[in-house]
C-alpha positions in Angstrom: -0.1 0.3 0.1 1.5 3.5 -0.8 2.2 5.9 2.4 2.2 9.5 2.1 4.6 11.2 4.8 4.9 14.6 6.5 7.0 15.9 9.2 5.7 18.3 12.0 7.8 20.6 14.2 7.3 21.4 17.8 7.7 24.8 19.0 8.8 24.6 22.4 9.6 21.6 24.5 7.7 18.0 23.2 8.1 14.8 24.1 7.0 12.2 22.0 7.4 9.5 24.5 5.9 11.0 26.9 2.8 11.4 24.3 2.9 7.9 23.4 2.6 6.6 27.1 -0.1 8.9 28.0 -2.2 7.4 24.9 -1.6 3.8 26.2 -2.9 4.7 29.4 -5.5 6.7 28.1 -9.3 5.2 28.9 -10.8 6.6 25.5 -7.9 4.6 23.3 -7.4 1.9 26.2 -7.9 -0.5 23.1 -5.5 0.4 21.0 -2.0 -1.5 20.0 0.8 -0.1 20.9 4.3 -1.3 20.1 6.3 1.7 22.4 7.3 3.4 19.4 5.1 4.4 17.3 1.2 5.7 17.3 -0.7 3.9 15.0 -5.0 4.7 14.4 -7.3 5.4 12.0 -10.0 7.7 11.9 -12.6 9.9 9.4 -11.1 13.1 9.2 -13.2 16.3 9.9 -12.0 17.9 6.4 -13.4 15.5 4.2 -15.6 12.6 6.9 -13.0 9.9 4.7 -11.3 7.4 6.5 -7.7 7.3 6.8 -5.1 5.4 8.8 -1.9 7.7 10.3 1.5 6.3 12.1 3.1 8.6 14.3 7.1 8.5 15.2 9.0 10.6 16.9 11.5 12.8 14.9 14.2 15.2 15.6 12.1 18.4 17.0 8.9 16.7 16.5 7.3 13.8 14.8 7.3 11.9 11.3 3.8 11.3 10.2 2.9 8.6 7.4 -1.2 8.7 6.1 -2.6 5.6 4.1 -4.0 8.4 1.5 -2.6 12.1 0.5 -2.8 14.0 3.6 -3.2 18.1 3.1 -3.1 21.1 4.7 -6.1 20.0 6.2 -5.0 16.4 7.4 -1.7 17.5 8.4 -3.7 20.4 10.7 -5.8 17.8 12.3 -2.4 15.6 13.1 -0.8 18.4 14.8 -3.8 19.3 17.1 -4.2 15.9 18.4 -0.9 16.0 19.2 -1.1 19.7 20.3 1.6 20.6 17.9 -0.2 23.3 16.3 0.7 25.6 19.1 3.7 27.6 20.4 4.1 25.6 23.6 7.2 27.7 23.9 6.3 29.7 26.7 4.3 27.2 28.9 7.5 26.0 30.4 7.9 29.7 32.3 4.4 29.0 33.5 6.5 26.9 36.5 8.6 29.3 37.0 5.6 31.8 38.5 4.0 28.9 40.1 6.1 25.5 41.9 3.1 23.3 42.0 2.2 23.1 38.3 6.7 23.6 37.7 6.6 20.1 40.2 4.3 18.3 37.5 6.3 20.0 34.5 9.2 18.2 35.8 7.3 14.8 36.6 6.1 14.8 32.8 9.1 17.0 30.6 7.0 17.9 27.3 4.1 16.2 27.3 1.9 17.8 25.7 -2.7 17.2 25.6 -3.1 14.2 23.9 -6.6 14.8 21.2 -9.3 12.7 20.2 -9.3 12.5 16.6 -11.9 14.8 16.2 -14.4 16.9 18.2 -17.0 15.1 16.6 -15.3 11.5 18.2 -14.8 13.7 21.2 -18.7 14.4 21.8 -19.9 10.7 21.0 -17.4 9.7 23.5 -18.9 12.3 25.7 -22.4 11.0 25.4 -21.2 7.2 25.9 -19.3 7.7 29.0 -22.4 8.9 30.8 -23.7 7.2 33.6 -21.1 4.2 32.2 -17.3 3.2 33.2 -14.8 4.1 31.0 -13.6 0.8 30.6 -16.9 -0.5 29.5 -17.3 2.7 27.1 -14.4 1.9 25.6 -15.8 -1.5 24.3 -19.3 0.1 23.4 -17.2 3.0 21.2 -14.9 0.2 19.6 -18.0 -2.1 19.0 -19.9 0.7 17.0 -16.5 1.7 15.2 -16.4 -2.5 14.8 -19.8 -2.4 13.1 -19.9 0.5 11.3 -16.8 2.1 10.7 -14.2 1.8 7.8 -11.9 -0.5 8.4 -8.3 0.5 7.4 -5.1 -1.1 7.3 -1.8 0.8 8.9 1.2 -0.7 8.8 -0.1 -4.3 7.7 -2.8 -4.5 10.4 -6.7 -3.4 10.5 -7.9 -0.6 12.4 -11.5 0.4 12.4 -12.2 3.9 12.2 -15.0 5.7 14.1 -17.8 6.1 11.6 -18.7 9.6 10.6 -21.6 11.6 11.3 -23.6 10.8 8.6 -23.3 7.0 8.7 -24.4 7.3 12.8 -27.7 9.5 11.7 -28.6 6.5 9.7 -27.4 3.4 12.1 -29.8 1.0 13.5 -29.5 0.3 17.2 -25.9 1.3 18.0 -26.0 -1.1 21.0 -27.1 1.8 23.4 -29.7 3.0 25.9 -32.3 5.1 23.2 -31.3 8.3 25.0 -27.7 8.3 24.1 -28.6 7.2 21.2 -30.9 9.7 20.4 -28.3 12.4 21.8 -26.0 10.8 19.2 -28.1 11.4 16.1 -28.6 15.2 17.4 -24.8 15.4 17.3 -24.3 14.3 14.1 -26.8 16.5 13.1 -24.5 19.6 14.6 -21.6 18.0 13.4 -23.3 17.7 9.6 -24.3 22.0 9.7 -20.4 22.5 10.7 -20.7 22.7 14.8 -18.1 20.2 15.7 -15.5 21.1 14.1 -12.2 22.4 15.3 -12.3 25.8 12.9 -15.8 27.0 14.4 -15.1 26.0 17.8 -11.9 28.0 17.9 -12.9 30.4 15.8 -15.3 30.7 18.6 -14.1 32.9 22.5 -13.9 30.0 25.2 -16.9 30.6 26.9 -18.9 31.4 23.9 -18.1 27.9 22.6 -18.6 26.3 25.7 -22.4 27.7 25.9 -22.5 26.6 22.3 -21.9 23.3 23.2 -23.7 22.8 26.3 -26.4 23.7 23.6 -26.0 20.5 22.1 -28.4 17.3 22.9 -26.5 15.0 25.8 -23.5 17.9 26.5 -23.6 18.9 29.8 -20.5 21.3 31.5 -18.0 18.7 32.0 -18.7 17.3 28.3 -18.7 20.8 26.8 -15.1 21.2 27.9 -14.3 17.8 27.0 -15.3 18.4 23.3 -13.4 22.1 23.2 -10.4 21.2 25.2 -9.0 17.8 24.1 -11.9 17.6 21.1 -10.7 20.9 19.6 -7.7 21.1 21.1 -8.2 25.2 22.2 -5.1 25.3 24.3 -7.1 28.4 26.6 -9.8 27.5 27.9 -10.8 26.3 32.3 -13.7 24.1 32.5 -16.0 25.9 35.3 -18.0 22.7 36.5 -15.2 19.8 36.7 -15.5 18.6 40.1 -12.8 16.0 40.2 -10.2 18.8 38.6 -11.7 21.1 41.3 -10.2 18.5 43.7 -7.0 17.6 42.4 -6.1 21.4 42.3 -7.9 21.8 45.6 -5.4 19.1 47.2 -2.4 20.5 44.9 -3.1 23.7 46.2 -4.6 23.4 49.5 -7.7 25.2 48.8 -10.3 24.9 51.8 -13.0 22.1 51.0 -15.8 24.9 50.7 -13.7 26.7 48.0 -16.3 27.9 45.2 -15.5 27.5 41.4 -14.7 31.1 41.1 -11.1 30.4 43.2 -9.9 27.2 40.8 -11.1 30.1 37.9 -9.0 32.5 39.8 -5.9 30.2 39.8 -6.5 29.5 36.4 -5.5 32.8 35.5 -2.1 32.5 36.0 -2.2 30.0 33.6 -3.1 31.9 31.0 -2.5 31.5 27.1 -2.5 27.8 28.4 -4.9 27.1 31.0 -6.2 23.8 29.0 -2.5 22.7 29.0 -2.0 23.2 32.7 -5.3 21.7 33.4 -4.3 18.3 31.4 -1.3 17.8 33.2 -3.2 18.1 36.9 -6.0 15.5 35.5 -3.0 13.3 33.7 -1.7 13.0 36.5 -4.5 10.6 37.8 -5.3 8.9 35.2 -6.6 5.3 36.5 -8.8 7.2 39.0 -10.2 10.0 37.2 -14.2 10.2 36.2 -14.5 10.7 32.6 -18.5 11.7 32.5 -20.9 14.4 33.4 
């Protein structure tokens, strides 16, 4: 099979190995095979909703990427977003100099940047599937939907199912989910086809406006909205306003009182601009295995 290649360069500290280790432990990708050297996956590119296989390996100053079909600017941008290489991270390390708590976390995970869902659409579907469910079960359900309705893509001799595009789920029969969740997913599919669940649209809005728009979608609560914007669209400077698990982590890390209001956490995060999403990600990633990705 013909492959197409390109390189992405990191501006600022970046460690692909740290990204790969994160993916290996991330519940949303827990079924993804890994050899410890390359990140391989298949997805439906939001630039055209057609399936594509991707192999990412470390390279000096960034990563080398091979794809199963020609990668124009849209797909290159999507892979960069997935690894947060579309953001100049040179200033992120400086935040740790002013904030010793964040600085300690950066030293423990040097060069780790947020790893995003393959698309905001897929992030939104995960947010619905995982609600009131364990992440292990949700991961299996998502994988089952991909295997039943998604395209199969061969990447380096192995077949990977791509999570189906919006039009497929809109027309699909039973997905093996509760009726309410299936109706929510169809509503999200309509929103995606209308251009709402795209990186370009969501990052063109201010964070608060984007979160408000996402909360108006079916089945999307405050936590899900933050997940879609931050880990789907890869917005680098958003802070989830209502995420109890993150608040617990920050309260313990900074010694805040038990009854600290949400405004106290927002004030704390102000010092992390313009990387509020990145800082929040490091705190959450430090506790994987005990996080609870649901509304």
